[in-house]
N, C-alpha and C positions, 0 to 999 in steps of 0.2 A: 646187351643182354645177354647174360650168362647163362646156360643150360642147366647149371648145377640151383637154379632157385626153383623150389618145387612150393606148393601152396600146403600149407598145414590142413587137416581136417578142423572142421567146426568142433569146438569142446561142446559137452551136453549144457550147459549154461549158455552158451550162444545159441546152439538151435531154438533152445527154450525162447529166447528172447527174439528169435527172427519169426517163430510161429504166432507169438503173443502179439507182435508187430502186424502179420499176417491177420489175425484175428480181428485186432481194431479197424485195419482199414477195410477188411471185407462186411463188418457189422455198419461202419459209416456208408460204404459203397451200397448196400442194401436198404437202409434207412434213406438215403438220396433215391435210390431207383422207387422205394415205396411211395415216397414223398410225392415224385412226379407224377406216377400213376395215380394216385389220389387225386391231384389236382387234374389234369386232365382227361384220365378214365372215369373216374368216380364223381368227378365234380363234388367233390369233398371238402373244399377249400380250408376250412379250419382245421380239420385234421391233417391235410397235406402239412400245413404251415407248424403244427403242433409235431409231425413226425420228421419235418426237417428241418428244426430245432437240435433233434438229437445227432446230426449229423459234426457240428462243431463241438459239441458237448462228448460225445464218444471220443472224436481225436483229441480233445484236451484230456479227459482220461487218460488213453493212450500213452500221452505224453508225459504225464504224470507219473503213471505208473513204471514205466520204462525209462526213466529219467535215473543216468546215475546216482550213488547216493550222495555225492559230493554238491549235485546241483539242485537240490531239492532245497 
């Protein structure tokens, strides 16, 4: 390892992609937690299943939106 290697700061586009990834992950996590709380705490199983289906949908949407142009 040489000491001349330095990390470049992220470009504006890269920062926006990181923020977008974090938003999709946060939305999926909140959906999962809401689904679990509806299932166990509110005992509303139908709504919990419906909200639980949002998790893979949000993650798939995030993968589609954030995919590079050549991979769509």
